[in-house]
BATOR-935476 format. One record per residue (C-alpha): residue number from 1; z, y, x negated; residue in three letters. Coordinates in Angstrom, 2 decimals. Layout:
# BATOR-935476
(NUM; (Z; Y; X); "ALA")
...
END
This chain:
# BATOR-935476
(1; (122.12; 115.23; -95.06); "MET")
(2; (119.08; 113.45; -93.60); "ALA")
(3; (119.75; 110.61; -91.17); "THR")
(4; (118.38; 107.18; -92.05); "LYS")
(5; (115.88; 106.52; -89.28); "ARG")
(6; (115.14; 103.03; -87.93); "LYS")
(7; (111.44; 103.96; -88.14); "VAL")
(8; (111.20; 106.72; -90.75); "ASP")
(9; (107.41; 107.01; -91.16); "ASN")
(10; (106.42; 110.52; -90.02); "LEU")
(11; (103.61; 108.92; -88.05); "LEU")
(12; (106.38; 107.62; -85.77); "ALA")
(13; (107.38; 111.22; -85.05); "LEU")
(14; (103.77; 112.05; -84.17); "ALA")
(15; (103.57; 109.00; -81.91); "VAL")
(16; (106.79; 109.89; -80.05); "LEU")
(17; (105.70; 113.53; -79.70); "ALA")
(18; (102.41; 112.33; -78.19); "THR")
(19; (103.65; 109.58; -75.87); "VAL")
(20; (106.35; 111.89; -74.50); "VAL")
(21; (103.53; 113.57; -72.53); "GLN")
(22; (102.63; 110.42; -70.56); "ARG")
(23; (102.20; 106.64; -71.00); "PRO")
(24; (99.16; 105.74; -73.13); "MET")
(25; (97.65; 103.06; -75.34); "HIS")
(26; (97.30; 103.19; -79.12); "ARG")
(27; (93.73; 104.49; -79.10); "TYR")
(28; (94.72; 107.41; -76.86); "GLU")
(29; (97.70; 108.11; -79.11); "ILE")
(30; (95.46; 108.24; -82.20); "ALA")
(31; (92.89; 110.46; -80.45); "SER")
(32; (95.51; 112.98; -79.35); "LEU")
(33; (97.23; 113.05; -82.76); "ILE")
(34; (93.85; 113.92; -84.29); "ARG")
(35; (93.00; 116.43; -81.56); "ALA")
(36; (96.31; 118.25; -82.07); "HIS")
(37; (95.91; 118.26; -85.86); "GLY")
(38; (99.19; 116.44; -86.47); "LYS")
(39; (97.50; 114.14; -88.97); "ASP")
(40; (97.03; 117.19; -91.22); "GLN")
(41; (100.67; 118.26; -91.13); "GLN")
(42; (102.18; 114.77; -91.48); "MET")
(43; (99.89; 113.01; -93.96); "ASP")
(44; (99.19; 110.26; -91.42); "VAL")
(45; (98.15; 106.83; -92.71); "LYS")
(46; (96.05; 105.48; -89.84); "TRP")
(47; (96.22; 101.91; -91.11); "GLY")
(48; (99.92; 101.82; -90.26); "SER")
(49; (99.59; 103.01; -86.65); "LEU")
(50; (99.76; 99.49; -85.17); "TYR")
(51; (102.89; 98.64; -87.18); "THR")
(52; (104.56; 101.96; -86.36); "VAL")
(53; (103.99; 101.53; -82.62); "VAL")
(54; (105.26; 97.94; -82.79); "GLN")
(55; (108.38; 99.03; -84.68); "ASN")
(56; (109.08; 101.85; -82.23); "LEU")
(57; (108.91; 99.31; -79.41); "ALA")
(58; (111.06; 96.84; -81.36); "LYS")
(59; (113.83; 99.42; -81.75); "HIS")
(60; (113.69; 100.50; -78.11); "GLY")
(61; (111.98; 103.88; -78.55); "PHE")
(62; (108.84; 102.75; -76.70); "LEU")
(63; (108.35; 100.13; -74.01); "GLU")
(64; (105.28; 98.37; -72.64); "VAL")
(65; (104.52; 99.45; -69.06); "VAL")
(66; (101.21; 97.71; -68.48); "GLY")
(67; (97.66; 97.38; -69.70); "THR")
(68; (94.45; 99.32; -69.15); "SER")
(69; (90.78; 98.41; -69.42); "ARG")
(70; (87.63; 100.52; -69.66); "GLN")
(71; (84.33; 98.77; -68.92); "GLY")
(72; (83.80; 95.64; -70.98); "ALA")
(73; (86.41; 96.60; -73.59); "ARG")
(74; (89.45; 94.36; -74.12); "PRO")
(75; (92.66; 95.19; -72.30); "GLU")
(76; (94.86; 97.68; -74.10); "ARG")
(77; (98.66; 97.75; -74.05); "THR")
(78; (100.09; 100.92; -72.54); "VAL")
(79; (103.36; 102.30; -73.94); "TYR")
(80; (105.91; 104.68; -72.45); "GLU")
(81; (108.66; 106.55; -74.28); "ILE")
(82; (112.20; 105.44; -73.39); "THR")
(83; (115.32; 107.59; -73.05); "ASP")
(84; (116.31; 106.38; -76.53); "ALA")
(85; (112.88; 107.43; -77.79); "GLY")
(86; (113.27; 110.92; -76.31); "LYS")
(87; (116.67; 111.23; -77.97); "GLN")
(88; (115.24; 110.06; -81.30); "GLU")
(89; (112.41; 112.57; -81.01); "LEU")
(90; (114.85; 115.39; -80.21); "THR")
(91; (117.31; 114.50; -82.99); "ASP")
(92; (114.56; 114.04; -85.59); "TRP")
(93; (112.93; 117.37; -84.70); "THR")
(94; (116.28; 119.18; -84.99); "ARG")
(95; (116.87; 117.61; -88.40); "GLU")
(96; (113.41; 118.45; -89.74); "LEU")
(97; (113.67; 122.08; -88.65); "ILE")
(98; (117.31; 122.70; -89.53); "GLY")
(99; (117.97; 120.61; -92.65); "THR")
(100; (116.17; 121.33; -95.95); "PRO")
(101; (115.01; 118.21; -97.80); "ALA")
(102; (113.27; 117.66; -101.16); "PRO")
(103; (109.48; 117.69; -100.84); "GLU")
(104; (107.68; 116.33; -103.88); "HIS")
(105; (104.17; 117.64; -104.48); "THR")
(106; (101.41; 116.53; -106.84); "HIS")
(107; (101.34; 120.05; -108.30); "PHE")
(108; (105.04; 119.91; -109.21); "ALA")
(109; (104.46; 116.52; -110.86); "ALA")
(110; (101.65; 118.00; -112.96); "GLY")
(111; (103.74; 121.02; -113.94); "LEU")
(112; (106.56; 118.73; -115.06); "SER")
(113; (104.32; 117.32; -117.82); "VAL")
(114; (102.05; 120.31; -118.48); "GLN")
(115; (103.28; 120.57; -122.07); "MET")
(116; (101.08; 117.60; -123.04); "ILE")
(117; (98.11; 119.95; -122.68); "LEU")
(118; (97.52; 123.02; -124.86); "PRO")
(119; (98.49; 126.38; -123.29); "PRO")
(120; (94.88; 127.55; -123.29); "ALA")
(121; (93.77; 124.54; -121.26); "GLU")
(122; (96.66; 124.89; -118.80); "VAL")
(123; (95.68; 128.53; -118.37); "THR")
(124; (92.10; 127.56; -117.54); "GLU")
(125; (93.27; 124.91; -115.08); "LEU")
(126; (95.61; 127.36; -113.37); "LEU")
(127; (92.81; 129.92; -113.11); "GLN")
(128; (90.63; 127.31; -111.43); "ALA")
(129; (93.48; 126.35; -109.11); "ARG")
(130; (94.14; 129.98; -108.19); "LEU")
(131; (90.47; 130.53; -107.35); "ALA")
(132; (90.51; 127.46; -105.08); "ALA")
(133; (93.79; 128.59; -103.46); "LEU")
(134; (92.43; 132.06; -102.76); "GLU")
(135; (89.28; 130.62; -101.23); "GLU")
(136; (91.39; 128.29; -99.08); "GLY")
(137; (93.66; 131.15; -97.99); "ILE")
(138; (90.68; 133.15; -96.81); "SER")
(139; (89.30; 130.19; -94.85); "ALA")
(140; (92.71; 129.36; -93.31); "ARG")
(141; (93.26; 132.97; -92.22); "LYS")
(142; (89.86; 133.11; -90.56); "HIS")
(143; (90.36; 129.75; -88.82); "ALA")
(144; (93.86; 130.67; -87.63); "LEU")
(145; (92.76; 134.03; -86.26); "ALA")
(146; (89.89; 132.34; -84.41); "LYS")
(147; (92.13; 129.61; -82.97); "THR")
(148; (94.72; 132.15; -81.82); "LEU")
(149; (92.08; 133.58; -79.50); "GLU")
(150; (92.27; 130.46; -77.31); "THR")
(151; (95.45; 128.56; -78.32); "VAL")
(152; (99.01; 129.90; -77.79); "PRO")
(153; (100.86; 130.73; -81.00); "ARG")
(154; (103.59; 128.26; -79.96); "LEU")
(155; (101.23; 125.42; -80.89); "PHE")
(156; (100.13; 126.96; -84.18); "LEU")
(157; (103.36; 127.82; -86.00); "VAL")
(158; (102.91; 124.84; -88.34); "GLU")
(159; (99.52; 126.27; -89.35); "ASP")
(160; (101.17; 129.63; -90.03); "GLU")
(161; (103.76; 127.88; -92.18); "TYR")
(162; (101.08; 125.98; -94.10); "ALA")
(163; (99.24; 129.26; -94.78); "LEU")
(164; (102.47; 130.94; -95.92); "ALA")
(165; (103.17; 128.08; -98.34); "MET")
(166; (99.68; 128.32; -99.87); "VAL")
(167; (100.04; 132.10; -100.19); "GLU")
(168; (103.43; 131.65; -101.90); "ALA")
(169; (101.94; 129.10; -104.32); "GLU")
(170; (99.05; 131.43; -105.13); "ALA")
(171; (101.49; 134.28; -105.83); "ALA")
(172; (103.57; 132.05; -108.12); "TRP")
(173; (100.50; 130.76; -110.01); "VAL")
(174; (99.27; 134.34; -110.37); "ARG")
(175; (102.61; 135.31; -111.93); "GLY")
(176; (102.62; 132.37; -114.35); "LEU")
(177; (99.05; 133.14; -115.38); "LEU")
(178; (100.08; 136.71; -116.07); "GLY")
(179; (102.76; 135.49; -118.49); "GLU")
(180; (100.43; 133.02; -120.21); "LEU")
(181; (97.55; 135.47; -120.65); "THR")
(182; (99.78; 138.36; -121.77); "SER")
(183; (101.75; 136.16; -124.18); "GLY")
(184; (105.10; 136.92; -122.52); "THR")
(185; (105.82; 133.31; -121.48); "PHE")
(186; (109.09; 132.61; -123.40); "PRO")
(187; (108.20; 129.28; -125.05); "ASP")
(188; (104.52; 129.93; -125.71); "LEU")
(189; (104.75; 129.92; -129.51); "ASP")
(190; (106.59; 126.59; -129.61); "ALA")
(191; (104.13; 125.10; -127.11); "TRP")
(192; (101.15; 126.24; -129.19); "ARG")
(193; (102.83; 125.05; -132.39); "GLY")
(194; (103.28; 121.57; -130.99); "PHE")
(195; (99.55; 121.26; -130.32); "HIS")
(196; (98.78; 122.64; -133.76); "GLU")
(197; (100.82; 119.85; -135.37); "GLY")
(198; (104.10; 121.63; -136.01); "ALA")
(199; (106.10; 119.51; -133.59); "GLY")
(200; (108.75; 120.79; -131.21); "TRP")
(201; (111.66; 122.90; -132.53); "PRO")
(202; (114.85; 120.84; -132.92); "ALA")
(203; (116.76; 122.92; -130.37); "GLU")
(204; (114.08; 122.36; -127.72); "MET")
(205; (114.08; 118.63; -128.37); "LEU")
(206; (117.85; 118.57; -128.02); "GLU")
(207; (117.69; 120.40; -124.67); "LEU")
(208; (114.96; 118.05; -123.46); "HIS")
(209; (116.99; 115.00; -124.44); "GLU")
(210; (119.96; 116.32; -122.48); "ARG")
(211; (117.80; 116.83; -119.42); "GLY")
(212; (116.95; 119.98; -117.54); "SER")
(213; (117.26; 119.02; -113.85); "SER")
(214; (118.53; 121.74; -111.54); "LEU")
(215; (119.77; 119.20; -108.98); "ASP")
END
């Protein structure tokens, strides 16, 4: 079971993982998060960086150790990770790697209501999605292979995981498309009938009313 974090925004994890290297101010933190690509893996909302850093300091995970100034720019507050912050970073990382948690995607949300569209249209949309996925897979593979020439694999495992997830999605979409185009999808006739004005069969309505969650 996931622990309730005092600062549970994933940007906080990125901040802690960055400041653990050395003391730095917020602008340095943001630059390094971008440079390391963590904003792509964690869906970072940059507008909340100030609040996240403040909250980490409030809860004792960061502490102010001074200020810095470059040229005529205003002074910038420099933060250092505390022992409590290092422990939080360690515990959080262990939890994220070792404990599965629900991850809700936009695609899953769309699939949950796909029946409002006719099967033929869903098929066309899935074909377009698959084409985009395959193009993205090719680009990701090329980029990863290129990066591996200069960056140790240790720092790229999250990119490997992201590629694997896209490949798995493409394989699943390909399978569903095969069922829809061959006519072997189990509820295809009822789905088509609904969009042709026949309504849903009574037994399907009853099952839907009862709910179909696997949780």
